[in-house]
C-alpha positions, -999 to 999 in steps of 0.1 A, spaced: 71 -537 594 74 -552 560 110 -562 566 102 -574 601 73 -596 588 96 -609 562 122 -618 588 97 -637 610 85 -657 580 121 -665 572 127 -678 608 97 -701 605 113 -719 576 149 -723 589 145 -760 593 137 -764 556 168 -746 544 196 -769 531 230 -762 519 220 -765 482 198 -734 484 229 -713 488 244 -721 454 231 -688 439 256 -679 412 255 -642 423 270 -650 457 305 -638 459 332 -656 479 363 -636 486 394 -633 506 408 -598 509 445 -592 508 460 -564 529 451 -532 512 416 -544 503 422 -563 471 397 -591 466 404 -625 452 382 -655 446 402 -680 465 401 -690 502 438 -696 506 455 -687 538 458 -650 545 479 -631 520 514 -620 527 525 -654 540 559 -655 557 582 -684 562 566 -686 597 532 -692 581 545 -717 556 560 -737 584 527 -740 602 504 -770 600 488 -776 566 455 -780 583 444 -744 587 417 -729 610 389 -715 589 372 -683 600 340 -675 581 318 -644 578 287 -635 558 290 -597 553 270 -571 533 296 -560 507 269 -547 485 234 -533 491 222 -510 519 250 -518 543 279 -520 518 300 -493 534 302 -507 570 301 -543 557 332 -538 535 350 -521 563 341 -550 586 357 -573 560 390 -553 561 390 -554 599 386 -592 599 413 -596 572 438 -574 590 433 -594 622 439 -627 604 470 -613 587 483 -602 621 475 -636 637 494 -654 609 523 -631 612 526 -642 648 526 -679 640 488 -686 637 468 -702 664 478 -735 681 505 -739 654 479 -736 626 475 -709 601 442 -691 598 421 -687 566 393 -662 562 363 -669 541 341 -639 534 309 -640 514 287 -611 502 252 -615 515 241 -584 495 224 -569 527 198 -596 524 186 -617 554 177 -648 532 212 -648 516 228 -644 550 210 -675 563 220 -696 533 256 -685 536 260 -691 573 244 -725 570 267 -734 542 297 -721 560 289 -744 589 277 -775 570 297 -775 538 328 -753 543 334 -767 578 341 -733 594 360 -737 627 348 -703 639 321 -678 627 327 -641 626 295 -620 629 278 -599 603 267 -562 602 233 -549 613 206 -562 636 185 -571 605 211 -596 593 224 -606 628 190 -618 641 186 -647 616 224 -654 613 227 -659 651 197 -682 650 214 -705 625 246 -705 645 227 -713 677 209 -742 661 243 -756 650 260 -751 684 284 -725 670 297 -695 689 285 -663 672 304 -632 683 286 -601 670 303 -569 659 272 -548 650 238 -562 661 225 -542 690 187 -546 691 175 -563 724 154 -586 702 187 -604 695 198 -606 731 167 -616 750 161 -650 734 181 -670 759 210 -679 735 242 -689 752 264 -687 721 263 -649 713 286 -622 725 285 -585 717 316 -565 709 301 -531 712 294 -514 745 256 -515 748 224 -529 733 207 -504 710 179 -496 736 207 -485 760 227 -463 736 207 -432 745 224 -432 779 256 -418 763 243 -388 744 219 -379 772 248 -381 797 269 -359 774 241 -333 772 238 -333 810 275 -330 815 280 -300 791 248 -283 804 264 -286 839 296 -270 827 279 -242 809 289 -252 774 252 -259 766 235 -227 777 206 -223 778 196 -259 783 182 -279 754 144 -279 757 131 -296 725 141 -324 703 130 -339 669 135 -376 665 136 -392 631 146 -427 623 146 -456 598 121 -484 601 148 -509 611 155 -532 641 185 -510 652 170 -476 646 137 -484 662 155 -498 692 175 -467 697 143 -446 697 126 -469 721 155 -463 744 151 -426 742 113 -423 745 105 -455 763 82 -484 753 80 -521 752 102 -545 732 85 -578 723 109 -606 717 100 -627 687 91 -664 692 86 -659 729 63 -644 755 91 -621 767 83 -583 768 110 -559 779 99 -525 793 122 -496 786 117 -464 806 133 -439 782 163 -417 788 148 -385 777 120 -385 803 140 -374 833 158 -346 813 126 -326 807 135 -323 770 102 -323 750 98 -344 719 81 -319 695 84 -340 663 89 -378 657 89 -395 623 98 -429 610 108 -434 574 105 -466 554 135 -485 541 145 -478 513 137 -440 514 143 -411 490 121 -382 500 148 -366 522 138 -329 514 103 -333 526 115 -349 558 141 -322 563 115 -295 559 92 -312 584 120 -313 610 129 -277 603 93 -266 608 93 -282 643 118 -256 655 136 -282 676 168 -273 694 182 -307 688 177 -335 663 183 -372 671 187 -393 640 187 -431 642 199 -446 610 213 -480 599 239 -468 575 262 -438 568 244 -433 535 211 -424 553 229 -400 576 246 -383 547 214 -380 527 195 -364 556 223 -340 565 225 -329 529 188 -323 529 191 -302 561 217 -281 543 194 -277 512 165 -264 533 189 -243 554 182 -260 587 210 -261 613 198 -272 647 219 -264 678 228 -301 683 226 -331 659 232 -366 672 234 -394 647 238 -432 652 260 -434 621 286 -408 608 319 -416 624 332 -430 591 356 -408 570 331 -410 541 306 -390 561 329 -360 565 345 -363 530 310 -362 514 294 -335 535 324 -312 541 313 -282 563 278 -296 567 293 -324 589 309 -298 612 295 -301 647 276 -334 641 279 -357 671 279 -395 669 280 -423 695 309 -446 688 325 -478 700 361 -467 692 383 -437 688 420 -434 680 427 -416 713 411 -444 734 443 -464 736 431 -496 751 455 -524 756 445 -557 740 462 -590 734 471 -608 702 493 -639 698 497 -639 736 514 -605 735 503 -569 743 486 -553 713 473 -518 718 449 -496 698 479 -476 686 495 -508 673 463 -515 654 461 -480 639 498 -480 628 496 -516 614 463 -511 596 474 -478 581 507 -494 568 488 -523 553 459 -505 537 473 -471 530 446 -453 550 437 -449 586 411 -472 601 377 -462 616 354 -479 640 339 -502 614 373 -518 610 383 -516 647 352 -534 660 356 -565 639 393 -566 646 385 -566 683 360 -594 678 386 -614 660 410 -609 689 383 -623 712 379 -654 690 416 -660 690 417 -657 728 388 -681 732 405 -707 710 437 -704 729 418 -705 762 401 -737 753 430 -752 734 408 -762 704 380 -749 682 353 -767 701 326 -740 698 306 -751 728 337 -749 750 346 -716 735 312 -701 744 315 -715 779 350 -699 782 337 -665 770 309 -667 797 335 -675 823 354 -642 819 356 -620 849 368 -584 855 400 -599 868 403 -622 837 386 -605 808 389 -607 770 414 -579 762 410 -560 729 417 -527 712 382 -517 722 388 -524 759 382 -553 782 351 -575 779 330 -594 804 295 -605 794 263 -611 812 242 -643 807 226 -627 775 260 -620 759 258 -582 765 289 -564 779 290 -555 816 297 -519 827 306 -504 793 293 -472 778 297 -457 743 321 -429 734 307 -396 721 326 -380 692 321 -348 671 332 -336 638 352 -304 644 368 -287 614 373 -320 594 385 -340 624 366 -365 645 372 -353 681 366 -373 713 342 -352 734 327 -376 761 333 -391 786 357 -365 798 390 -375 816 390 -412 808 417 -408 781 441 -380 772 430 -358 743 393 -352 751 381 -318 738 351 -297 747 319 -301 727 313 -274 701 279 -259 708 258 -247 691 265 -265 658 285 -241 635 268 -226 605 276 -243 572 
């Protein structure tokens, strides 16, 4: 609540913020070369070829305020790499409309106030032609407000809370499958499917729900148990029924922790004492997921099923080792989901992305790099579709997409409703199995799906 109150106060003073307030000497402006090396310039994407050099000297500027340090540093840094690789790939194909693309990334330190200052400066001072969204609902809410006031399109990679999407903005577009309150549909559907096939036997009867006090995490829990979502600065209240209700699974323990939080052992013991068959963990960062899973191991608690809202990153498994085995996570992307996108007017598949990113960075990508790459694909297609960087026209073009003429990316095809939320998309469910992130649901949509491991293996 402290962070939410702070955010509402921040929104009330938007009109008073000027570009000069963002001159904090601690702000870091970077462009990232392929491989992740940071520089302090904003030159065109590294690795220029003769094709790039031959392009117009008036580049298109993409700008992003990202959490490279602070609470969201892991996913924020990965988002930067996803954006950079996309820009590199665009420039390798001749740029956009005959112009090279530059990427400006600034570190907002996971702070909403810094985010606001940076986005406003990127628009008013840097003259950004296109904005690329930030990470987390906490930062996205104010950033999207600034963009809306400036008439700039604001595509969002990781800002799921319905509070963002129910404000009547026509400039925002989500590049994940569902709003946070709707995410619970995917794990509940997975449980129902594997109960029906006999993998989960006997059926799960009890669940413990623990979550961070954050826009995103609170929204996921509302989607599970039901409740009302009040939209700030409006009279709109959205009622959510709750996905757990029809399943008959009883919530035997529910706890919210403040952010930041350190008392993981006490929380883990409380969850253990509940005796729940399943634990649902709504977190905002992989660090929180890692801390809680480590605490479960310390108190020797191994529920039959663990579902987390973060944990698909390689750092999760590398840090936890066997403790990660059997953990399930909802995800927007998986290497086996070989969707076919478009880049530079040509087919560009998920496999192309994986191979190219791995060659450039010396490591395989995960979803926190794939999501921003897909968003950048969408921005390129909007600019080409309009024939300019007119942001009002770009937003209108995005809204005009249809199932027969969608935005095509490595995360699939995108058509949005009037709020900017995707139509007819659902999350992927993945599970760590013996050190590998396996694709367990939905079954049959792509080759390579494996059965859920249940119950969670002992560590």
